[in-house]
Backbone atoms as SQL, in Angstrom:
CREATE TABLE atoms (id INTEGER PRIMARY KEY, chain TEXT, resi INTEGER, resn TEXT, atom TEXT, x REAL, y REAL, z REAL);
INSERT INTO atoms VALUES
  (1, 'A', 1, 'MET', 'N', -15.314, 37.862, -41.708),
  (2, 'A', 1, 'MET', 'CA', -15.298, 38.330, -40.304),
  (3, 'A', 1, 'MET', 'C', -16.675, 38.785, -39.866),
  (4, 'A', 2, 'SER', 'N', -17.439, 39.423, -40.785),
  (5, 'A', 2, 'SER', 'CA', -18.723, 39.903, -40.363),
  (6, 'A', 2, 'SER', 'C', -19.729, 38.818, -40.072),
  (7, 'A', 3, 'ARG', 'N', -19.542, 37.609, -40.697),
  (8, 'A', 3, 'ARG', 'CA', -20.446, 36.499, -40.372),
  (9, 'A', 3, 'ARG', 'C', -20.236, 36.001, -38.976),
  (10, 'A', 4, 'ILE', 'N', -18.970, 35.989, -38.446),
  (11, 'A', 4, 'ILE', 'CA', -18.731, 35.638, -37.081),
  (12, 'A', 4, 'ILE', 'C', -19.359, 36.601, -36.155),
  (13, 'A', 5, 'LYS', 'N', -19.280, 37.863, -36.390),
  (14, 'A', 5, 'LYS', 'CA', -19.923, 38.858, -35.540),
  (15, 'A', 5, 'LYS', 'C', -21.403, 38.696, -35.585),
  (16, 'A', 6, 'ALA', 'N', -21.896, 38.367, -36.735),
  (17, 'A', 6, 'ALA', 'CA', -23.401, 38.258, -36.847),
  (18, 'A', 6, 'ALA', 'C', -23.878, 37.072, -36.043),
  (19, 'A', 7, 'TYR', 'N', -23.209, 36.039, -35.989),
  (20, 'A', 7, 'TYR', 'CA', -23.667, 34.832, -35.299),
  (21, 'A', 7, 'TYR', 'C', -23.147, 34.664, -33.844),
  (22, 'A', 8, 'SER', 'N', -22.302, 35.568, -33.440),
  (23, 'A', 8, 'SER', 'CA', -21.745, 35.423, -32.071),
  (24, 'A', 8, 'SER', 'C', -22.858, 35.475, -30.926),
  (25, 'A', 9, 'PRO', 'N', -23.862, 36.374, -30.980),
  (26, 'A', 9, 'PRO', 'CA', -24.891, 36.278, -29.902),
  (27, 'A', 9, 'PRO', 'C', -25.649, 34.961, -29.876),
  (28, 'A', 10, 'LEU', 'N', -25.906, 34.418, -31.012),
  (29, 'A', 10, 'LEU', 'CA', -26.632, 33.160, -31.166),
  (30, 'A', 10, 'LEU', 'C', -25.748, 32.023, -30.639),
  (31, 'A', 11, 'LEU', 'N', -24.460, 32.089, -30.918),
  (32, 'A', 11, 'LEU', 'CA', -23.526, 31.083, -30.470),
  (33, 'A', 11, 'LEU', 'C', -23.434, 31.059, -28.955),
  (34, 'A', 12, 'VAL', 'N', -23.328, 32.255, -28.396),
  (35, 'A', 12, 'VAL', 'CA', -23.302, 32.420, -26.906),
  (36, 'A', 12, 'VAL', 'C', -24.574, 31.865, -26.280),
  (37, 'A', 13, 'PHE', 'N', -25.703, 32.131, -26.890),
  (38, 'A', 13, 'PHE', 'CA', -26.999, 31.640, -26.346),
  (39, 'A', 13, 'PHE', 'C', -27.020, 30.119, -26.357),
  (40, 'A', 14, 'VAL', 'N', -26.676, 29.551, -27.489),
  (41, 'A', 14, 'VAL', 'CA', -26.691, 28.106, -27.680),
  (42, 'A', 14, 'VAL', 'C', -25.732, 27.441, -26.704),
  (43, 'A', 15, 'VAL', 'N', -24.554, 27.923, -26.570),
  (44, 'A', 15, 'VAL', 'CA', -23.501, 27.352, -25.663),
  (45, 'A', 15, 'VAL', 'C', -24.101, 27.458, -24.233),
  (46, 'A', 16, 'GLY', 'N', -24.659, 28.601, -23.854),
  (47, 'A', 16, 'GLY', 'CA', -25.201, 28.750, -22.521),
  (48, 'A', 16, 'GLY', 'C', -26.284, 27.805, -22.212),
  (49, 'A', 17, 'CYS', 'N', -27.177, 27.639, -23.150),
  (50, 'A', 17, 'CYS', 'CA', -28.264, 26.672, -22.975),
  (51, 'A', 17, 'CYS', 'C', -27.775, 25.221, -22.840),
  (52, 'A', 18, 'LEU', 'N', -26.816, 24.851, -23.641),
  (53, 'A', 18, 'LEU', 'CA', -26.270, 23.508, -23.572),
  (54, 'A', 18, 'LEU', 'C', -25.556, 23.358, -22.181),
  (55, 'A', 19, 'PHE', 'N', -24.885, 24.323, -21.754),
  (56, 'A', 19, 'PHE', 'CA', -24.179, 24.230, -20.435),
  (57, 'A', 19, 'PHE', 'C', -25.226, 24.119, -19.332),
  (58, 'A', 20, 'LEU', 'N', -26.318, 24.836, -19.356),
  (59, 'A', 20, 'LEU', 'CA', -27.361, 24.689, -18.292),
  (60, 'A', 20, 'LEU', 'C', -28.101, 23.365, -18.419),
  (61, 'A', 21, 'MET', 'N', -28.180, 22.832, -19.585),
  (62, 'A', 21, 'MET', 'CA', -28.817, 21.531, -19.718),
  (63, 'A', 21, 'MET', 'C', -27.911, 20.379, -19.181),
  (64, 'A', 22, 'LEU', 'N', -26.609, 20.568, -19.287),
  (65, 'A', 22, 'LEU', 'CA', -25.689, 19.570, -18.859),
  (66, 'A', 22, 'LEU', 'C', -25.481, 19.675, -17.304),
  (67, 'A', 23, 'VAL', 'N', -25.596, 20.849, -16.767),
  (68, 'A', 23, 'VAL', 'CA', -25.349, 21.127, -15.369),
  (69, 'A', 23, 'VAL', 'C', -26.674, 21.806, -14.798),
  (70, 'A', 24, 'PRO', 'N', -27.734, 21.062, -14.521),
  (71, 'A', 24, 'PRO', 'CA', -28.979, 21.735, -14.213),
  (72, 'A', 24, 'PRO', 'C', -28.972, 22.410, -12.798),
  (73, 'A', 25, 'GLU', 'N', -27.969, 22.036, -11.946),
  (74, 'A', 25, 'GLU', 'CA', -27.881, 22.610, -10.637),
  (75, 'A', 25, 'GLU', 'C', -27.644, 24.103, -10.682),
  (76, 'A', 26, 'LEU', 'N', -26.977, 24.512, -11.813),
  (77, 'A', 26, 'LEU', 'CA', -26.646, 25.947, -11.976),
  (78, 'A', 26, 'LEU', 'C', -27.780, 26.762, -12.498),
  (79, 'A', 27, 'SER', 'N', -28.746, 26.127, -13.124),
  (80, 'A', 27, 'SER', 'CA', -29.916, 26.866, -13.634),
  (81, 'A', 27, 'SER', 'C', -30.958, 27.160, -12.628),
  (82, 'A', 28, 'VAL', 'N', -30.926, 26.502, -11.436),
  (83, 'A', 28, 'VAL', 'CA', -31.848, 26.725, -10.353),
  (84, 'A', 28, 'VAL', 'C', -33.266, 26.600, -10.844),
  (85, 'A', 29, 'ALA', 'N', -33.560, 25.596, -11.647),
  (86, 'A', 29, 'ALA', 'CA', -34.813, 25.431, -12.280),
  (87, 'A', 29, 'ALA', 'C', -35.535, 24.251, -11.689),
  (88, 'A', 30, 'PHE', 'N', -35.629, 24.171, -10.371),
  (89, 'A', 30, 'PHE', 'CA', -36.311, 23.160, -9.706),
  (90, 'A', 30, 'PHE', 'C', -37.710, 23.621, -9.323),
  (91, 'A', 31, 'PRO', 'N', -38.724, 22.819, -9.463),
  (92, 'A', 31, 'PRO', 'CA', -40.122, 23.273, -9.162),
  (93, 'A', 31, 'PRO', 'C', -40.216, 23.505, -7.635),
  (94, 'A', 32, 'GLY', 'N', -40.808, 24.650, -7.275),
  (95, 'A', 32, 'GLY', 'CA', -41.010, 24.936, -5.850),
  (96, 'A', 32, 'GLY', 'C', -39.709, 25.268, -5.131),
  (97, 'A', 33, 'GLY', 'N', -38.672, 25.576, -5.877),
  (98, 'A', 33, 'GLY', 'CA', -37.373, 25.850, -5.234),
  (99, 'A', 33, 'GLY', 'C', -37.191, 27.347, -4.951),
  (100, 'A', 34, 'ALA', 'N', -35.955, 27.682, -4.808),
  (101, 'A', 34, 'ALA', 'CA', -35.593, 29.024, -4.402),
  (102, 'A', 34, 'ALA', 'C', -35.949, 30.082, -5.448),
  (103, 'A', 35, 'LEU', 'N', -35.933, 29.651, -6.745),
  (104, 'A', 35, 'LEU', 'CA', -36.218, 30.613, -7.822),
  (105, 'A', 35, 'LEU', 'C', -37.677, 31.102, -7.753),
  (106, 'A', 36, 'GLU', 'N', -38.551, 30.210, -7.411),
  (107, 'A', 36, 'GLU', 'CA', -39.965, 30.594, -7.336),
  (108, 'A', 36, 'GLU', 'C', -40.220, 31.595, -6.215),
  (109, 'A', 37, 'SER', 'N', -39.524, 31.356, -5.129),
  (110, 'A', 37, 'SER', 'CA', -39.720, 32.316, -3.925),
  (111, 'A', 37, 'SER', 'C', -39.060, 33.638, -4.227),
  (112, 'A', 38, 'LYS', 'N', -37.945, 33.582, -4.932),
  (113, 'A', 38, 'LYS', 'CA', -37.291, 34.885, -5.324),
  (114, 'A', 38, 'LYS', 'C', -38.173, 35.677, -6.235),
  (115, 'A', 39, 'VAL', 'N', -38.759, 34.982, -7.260),
  (116, 'A', 39, 'VAL', 'CA', -39.618, 35.691, -8.189),
  (117, 'A', 39, 'VAL', 'C', -40.827, 36.255, -7.511),
  (118, 'A', 40, 'ASN', 'N', -41.381, 35.499, -6.610),
  (119, 'A', 40, 'ASN', 'CA', -42.592, 36.055, -5.845),
  (120, 'A', 40, 'ASN', 'C', -42.145, 37.164, -5.009),
  (121, 'A', 41, 'GLY', 'N', -41.024, 37.151, -4.390),
  (122, 'A', 41, 'GLY', 'CA', -40.489, 38.276, -3.604),
  (123, 'A', 41, 'GLY', 'C', -40.280, 39.570, -4.446),
  (124, 'A', 42, 'VAL', 'N', -39.704, 39.409, -5.613),
  (125, 'A', 42, 'VAL', 'CA', -39.516, 40.485, -6.539),
  (126, 'A', 42, 'VAL', 'C', -40.795, 41.108, -6.997),
  (127, 'A', 43, 'THR', 'N', -41.717, 40.204, -7.372),
  (128, 'A', 43, 'THR', 'CA', -43.071, 40.655, -7.866),
  (129, 'A', 43, 'THR', 'C', -43.782, 41.436, -6.747),
  (130, 'A', 44, 'ASN', 'N', -43.789, 40.894, -5.515),
  (131, 'A', 44, 'ASN', 'CA', -44.460, 41.599, -4.450),
  (132, 'A', 44, 'ASN', 'C', -43.761, 42.905, -4.150),
  (133, 'A', 45, 'GLY', 'N', -42.448, 42.986, -4.163),
  (134, 'A', 45, 'GLY', 'CA', -41.777, 44.219, -4.020),
  (135, 'A', 45, 'GLY', 'C', -42.105, 45.304, -5.070),
  (136, 'A', 46, 'LEU', 'N', -42.209, 44.825, -6.256),
  (137, 'A', 46, 'LEU', 'CA', -42.614, 45.764, -7.344),
  (138, 'A', 46, 'LEU', 'C', -44.029, 46.297, -7.186),
  (139, 'A', 47, 'ILE', 'N', -44.918, 45.358, -6.844),
  (140, 'A', 47, 'ILE', 'CA', -46.335, 45.722, -6.708),
  (141, 'A', 47, 'ILE', 'C', -46.578, 46.581, -5.534),
  (142, 'A', 48, 'ASN', 'N', -45.897, 46.213, -4.413),
  (143, 'A', 48, 'ASN', 'CA', -46.172, 46.939, -3.157),
  (144, 'A', 48, 'ASN', 'C', -45.387, 48.198, -2.901),
  (145, 'A', 49, 'PHE', 'N', -44.279, 48.377, -3.544),
  (146, 'A', 49, 'PHE', 'CA', -43.459, 49.559, -3.381),
  (147, 'A', 49, 'PHE', 'C', -43.259, 50.392, -4.615),
  (148, 'A', 50, 'LEU', 'N', -42.767, 49.779, -5.653),
  (149, 'A', 50, 'LEU', 'CA', -42.300, 50.506, -6.761),
  (150, 'A', 50, 'LEU', 'C', -43.480, 51.083, -7.582),
  (151, 'A', 51, 'LEU', 'N', -44.518, 50.287, -7.741),
  (152, 'A', 51, 'LEU', 'CA', -45.658, 50.836, -8.494),
  (153, 'A', 51, 'LEU', 'C', -46.407, 52.048, -7.838),
  (154, 'A', 52, 'PRO', 'N', -46.684, 51.963, -6.544),
  (155, 'A', 52, 'PRO', 'CA', -47.234, 53.172, -5.888),
  (156, 'A', 52, 'PRO', 'C', -46.317, 54.376, -5.927),
  (157, 'A', 53, 'ALA', 'N', -45.044, 54.089, -5.755),
  (158, 'A', 53, 'ALA', 'CA', -44.053, 55.198, -5.756),
  (159, 'A', 53, 'ALA', 'C', -44.011, 55.875, -7.184),
  (160, 'A', 54, 'ALA', 'N', -44.033, 55.049, -8.223),
  (161, 'A', 54, 'ALA', 'CA', -44.014, 55.571, -9.565),
  (162, 'A', 54, 'ALA', 'C', -45.295, 56.350, -9.845),
  (163, 'A', 55, 'SER', 'N', -46.436, 55.856, -9.329),
  (164, 'A', 55, 'SER', 'CA', -47.708, 56.621, -9.497),
  (165, 'A', 55, 'SER', 'C', -47.640, 57.966, -8.850),
  (166, 'A', 56, 'VAL', 'N', -47.123, 57.965, -7.633),
  (167, 'A', 56, 'VAL', 'CA', -47.090, 59.277, -6.944),
  (168, 'A', 56, 'VAL', 'C', -46.135, 60.220, -7.654),
  (169, 'A', 57, 'ILE', 'N', -45.029, 59.731, -8.022),
  (170, 'A', 57, 'ILE', 'CA', -44.024, 60.587, -8.728),
  (171, 'A', 57, 'ILE', 'C', -44.649, 61.104, -10.008),
  (172, 'A', 58, 'GLY', 'N', -45.275, 60.268, -10.772),
  (173, 'A', 58, 'GLY', 'CA', -45.934, 60.704, -12.028),
  (174, 'A', 58, 'GLY', 'C', -47.009, 61.776, -11.793),
  (175, 'A', 59, 'LEU', 'N', -47.800, 61.568, -10.768),
  (176, 'A', 59, 'LEU', 'CA', -48.851, 62.558, -10.447),
  (177, 'A', 59, 'LEU', 'C', -48.269, 63.874, -9.978),
  (178, 'A', 60, 'VAL', 'N', -47.199, 63.808, -9.191),
  (179, 'A', 60, 'VAL', 'CA', -46.536, 65.047, -8.771),
  (180, 'A', 60, 'VAL', 'C', -45.911, 65.779, -9.976),
  (181, 'A', 61, 'TYR', 'N', -45.313, 65.029, -10.917),
  (182, 'A', 61, 'TYR', 'CA', -44.741, 65.600, -12.122),
  (183, 'A', 61, 'TYR', 'C', -45.797, 66.279, -12.926),
  (184, 'A', 62, 'ALA', 'N', -46.929, 65.627, -13.103),
  (185, 'A', 62, 'ALA', 'CA', -48.011, 66.190, -13.841),
  (186, 'A', 62, 'ALA', 'C', -48.576, 67.392, -13.198),
  (187, 'A', 63, 'ALA', 'N', -48.683, 67.411, -11.837),
  (188, 'A', 63, 'ALA', 'CA', -49.133, 68.549, -11.170),
  (189, 'A', 63, 'ALA', 'C', -48.173, 69.735, -11.280),
  (190, 'A', 64, 'ILE', 'N', -46.916, 69.479, -11.251),
  (191, 'A', 64, 'ILE', 'CA', -45.947, 70.553, -11.479),
  (192, 'A', 64, 'ILE', 'C', -46.096, 71.125, -12.887),
  (193, 'A', 65, 'LEU', 'N', -46.244, 70.290, -13.842),
  (194, 'A', 65, 'LEU', 'CA', -46.546, 70.724, -15.184),
  (195, 'A', 65, 'LEU', 'C', -47.752, 71.593, -15.277),
  (196, 'A', 66, 'ALA', 'N', -48.862, 71.163, -14.553),
  (197, 'A', 66, 'ALA', 'CA', -50.071, 71.962, -14.596),
  (198, 'A', 66, 'ALA', 'C', -49.874, 73.287, -13.940),
  (199, 'A', 67, 'ALA', 'N', -49.096, 73.334, -12.919),
  (200, 'A', 67, 'ALA', 'CA', -48.814, 74.645, -12.192),
  (201, 'A', 67, 'ALA', 'C', -48.022, 75.599, -13.022),
  (202, 'A', 68, 'THR', 'N', -47.175, 75.015, -13.895),
  (203, 'A', 68, 'THR', 'CA', -46.372, 75.835, -14.708),
  (204, 'A', 68, 'THR', 'C', -47.047, 76.278, -16.056),
  (205, 'A', 69, 'GLY', 'N', -48.293, 75.688, -16.214),
  (206, 'A', 69, 'GLY', 'CA', -49.086, 76.181, -17.369),
  (207, 'A', 69, 'GLY', 'C', -48.981, 75.325, -18.554),
  (208, 'A', 70, 'ASP', 'N', -48.477, 74.090, -18.482),
  (209, 'A', 70, 'ASP', 'CA', -48.325, 73.170, -19.598),
  (210, 'A', 70, 'ASP', 'C', -49.733, 72.752, -20.080),
  (211, 'A', 71, 'ALA', 'N', -49.924, 72.824, -21.359),
  (212, 'A', 71, 'ALA', 'CA', -51.258, 72.448, -21.944),
  (213, 'A', 71, 'ALA', 'C', -51.567, 70.984, -21.866),
  (214, 'A', 72, 'SER', 'N', -50.510, 70.168, -21.914),
  (215, 'A', 72, 'SER', 'CA', -50.730, 68.725, -21.955),
  (216, 'A', 72, 'SER', 'C', -50.778, 68.040, -20.550),
  (217, 'A', 73, 'ALA', 'N', -50.735, 68.883, -19.507),
  (218, 'A', 73, 'ALA', 'CA', -50.719, 68.301, -18.160),
  (219, 'A', 73, 'ALA', 'C', -51.971, 67.540, -17.784),
  (220, 'A', 74, 'LYS', 'N', -53.121, 68.027, -18.219),
  (221, 'A', 74, 'LYS', 'CA', -54.359, 67.266, -17.915),
  (222, 'A', 74, 'LYS', 'C', -54.393, 65.931, -18.512),
  (223, 'A', 75, 'SER', 'N', -53.985, 65.836, -19.798),
  (224, 'A', 75, 'SER', 'CA', -53.979, 64.527, -20.425),
  (225, 'A', 75, 'SER', 'C', -52.950, 63.535, -19.818),
  (226, 'A', 76, 'ARG', 'N', -51.808, 64.121, -19.330),
  (227, 'A', 76, 'ARG', 'CA', -50.822, 63.294, -18.655),
  (228, 'A', 76, 'ARG', 'C', -51.412, 62.786, -17.309),
  (229, 'A', 77, 'MET', 'N', -52.086, 63.596, -16.610),
  (230, 'A', 77, 'MET', 'CA', -52.748, 63.226, -15.288),
  (231, 'A', 77, 'MET', 'C', -53.670, 62.084, -15.544),
  (232, 'A', 78, 'VAL', 'N', -54.510, 62.246, -16.539),
  (233, 'A', 78, 'VAL', 'CA', -55.469, 61.175, -16.855),
  (234, 'A', 78, 'VAL', 'C', -54.766, 59.857, -17.210),
  (235, 'A', 79, 'LEU', 'N', -53.766, 59.954, -17.991),
  (236, 'A', 79, 'LEU', 'CA', -53.045, 58.779, -18.430),
  (237, 'A', 79, 'LEU', 'C', -52.329, 58.130, -17.233),
  (238, 'A', 80, 'ILE', 'N', -51.731, 58.916, -16.373),
  (239, 'A', 80, 'ILE', 'CA', -51.103, 58.360, -15.204),
  (240, 'A', 80, 'ILE', 'C', -52.085, 57.683, -14.238),
  (241, 'A', 81, 'ALA', 'N', -53.245, 58.295, -14.092),
  (242, 'A', 81, 'ALA', 'CA', -54.315, 57.742, -13.217),
  (243, 'A', 81, 'ALA', 'C', -54.763, 56.368, -13.786),
  (244, 'A', 82, 'ILE', 'N', -55.000, 56.304, -15.139),
  (245, 'A', 82, 'ILE', 'CA', -55.454, 55.041, -15.774),
  (246, 'A', 82, 'ILE', 'C', -54.326, 53.967, -15.593),
  (247, 'A', 83, 'CYS', 'N', -53.053, 54.349, -15.852),
  (248, 'A', 83, 'CYS', 'CA', -52.035, 53.374, -15.713),
  (249, 'A', 83, 'CYS', 'C', -51.851, 52.947, -14.239),
  (250, 'A', 84, 'SER', 'N', -52.057, 53.834, -13.331),
  (251, 'A', 84, 'SER', 'CA', -51.949, 53.459, -11.943),
  (252, 'A', 84, 'SER', 'C', -53.091, 52.463, -11.540),
  (253, 'A', 85, 'ILE', 'N', -54.240, 52.726, -12.009),
  (254, 'A', 85, 'ILE', 'CA', -55.380, 51.851, -11.702),
  (255, 'A', 85, 'ILE', 'C', -55.174, 50.454, -12.271),
  (256, 'A', 86, 'VAL', 'N', -54.704, 50.426, -13.505),
  (257, 'A', 86, 'VAL', 'CA', -54.451, 49.093, -14.164),
  (258, 'A', 86, 'VAL', 'C', -53.345, 48.408, -13.441),
  (259, 'A', 87, 'GLY', 'N', -52.280, 49.132, -13.057),
  (260, 'A', 87, 'GLY', 'CA', -51.168, 48.538, -12.384),
  (261, 'A', 87, 'GLY', 'C', -51.530, 47.991, -10.998),
  (262, 'A', 88, 'MET', 'N', -52.378, 48.712, -10.285),
  (263, 'A', 88, 'MET', 'CA', -52.905, 48.287, -8.899),
  (264, 'A', 88, 'MET', 'C', -53.788, 47.037, -9.085),
  (265, 'A', 89, 'LEU', 'N', -54.475, 46.987, -10.189),
  (266, 'A', 89, 'LEU', 'CA', -55.415, 45.856, -10.362),
  (267, 'A', 89, 'LEU', 'C', -54.730, 44.633, -11.010),
  (268, 'A', 90, 'ALA', 'N', -53.462, 44.785, -11.413),
  (269, 'A', 90, 'ALA', 'CA', -52.715, 43.753, -12.121),
  (270, 'A', 90, 'ALA', 'C', -52.710, 42.391, -11.300),
  (271, 'A', 91, 'PRO', 'N', -52.419, 42.389, -9.997),
  (272, 'A', 91, 'PRO', 'CA', -52.428, 41.126, -9.323),
  (273, 'A', 91, 'PRO', 'C', -53.785, 40.400, -9.253),
  (274, 'A', 92, 'LEU', 'N', -54.853, 41.240, -9.195),
  (275, 'A', 92, 'LEU', 'CA', -56.190, 40.683, -9.249),
  (276, 'A', 92, 'LEU', 'C', -56.523, 40.100, -10.644),
  (277, 'A', 93, 'ILE', 'N', -56.055, 40.797, -11.632),
  (278, 'A', 93, 'ILE', 'CA', -56.373, 40.353, -13.017),
  (279, 'A', 93, 'ILE', 'C', -55.585, 39.077, -13.318),
  (280, 'A', 94, 'ILE', 'N', -54.336, 39.008, -12.818),
  (281, 'A', 94, 'ILE', 'CA', -53.542, 37.761, -13.024),
  (282, 'A', 94, 'ILE', 'C', -54.171, 36.624, -12.258),
  (283, 'A', 95, 'GLY', 'N', -54.552, 36.837, -11.058),
  (284, 'A', 95, 'GLY', 'CA', -55.203, 35.782, -10.286),
  (285, 'A', 95, 'GLY', 'C', -56.533, 35.289, -10.892),
  (286, 'A', 96, 'TRP', 'N', -57.277, 36.203, -11.516),
  (287, 'A', 96, 'TRP', 'CA', -58.513, 35.883, -12.095),
  (288, 'A', 96, 'TRP', 'C', -58.266, 35.044, -13.376),
  (289, 'A', 97, 'LEU', 'N', -57.210, 35.396, -14.116),
  (290, 'A', 97, 'LEU', 'CA', -56.893, 34.647, -15.362),
  (291, 'A', 97, 'LEU', 'C', -56.366, 33.253, -15.014),
  (292, 'A', 98, 'GLN', 'N', -55.563, 33.192, -13.923),
  (293, 'A', 98, 'GLN', 'CA', -55.020, 31.900, -13.533),
  (294, 'A', 98, 'GLN', 'C', -56.178, 31.008, -12.993),
  (295, 'A', 99, 'GLY', 'N', -57.189, 31.581, -12.332),
  (296, 'A', 99, 'GLY', 'CA', -58.344, 30.858, -11.920),
  (297, 'A', 99, 'GLY', 'C', -59.160, 30.275, -13.073),
  (298, 'A', 100, 'MET', 'N', -59.225, 31.002, -14.155),
  (299, 'A', 100, 'MET', 'CA', -59.956, 30.581, -15.381),
  (300, 'A', 100, 'MET', 'C', -59.197, 29.390, -15.982),
  (301, 'A', 101, 'VAL', 'N', -57.892, 29.368, -15.919),
  (302, 'A', 101, 'VAL', 'CA', -57.108, 28.304, -16.590),
  (303, 'A', 101, 'VAL', 'C', -57.201, 27.049, -15.795),
  (304, 'A', 102, 'ASN', 'N', -57.052, 27.158, -14.475),
  (305, 'A', 102, 'ASN', 'CA', -57.058, 25.957, -13.562),
  (306, 'A', 102, 'ASN', 'C', -58.390, 25.409, -13.460);
């Protein structure tokens, strides 16, 4: 019985892949189709709204920790600032890497 439980996720994955290969309309894997526009919309939403919101929330959290006297607040502020900068530059970095490949 334990062998069946061990292989059940793999079996579900294989059956799902076979099903999508036999019925490609369900996979929505057409070039330039709706999937690409949805992925671009989600990516833009994450970059334009969620990333700045998370940065501000992180900085406010670190500022509250600093106000309460937490010793590690300064290092957290620096870490949040570095992560925010890298996150804001991510679209530019991705575009630069794509330009190198093409």
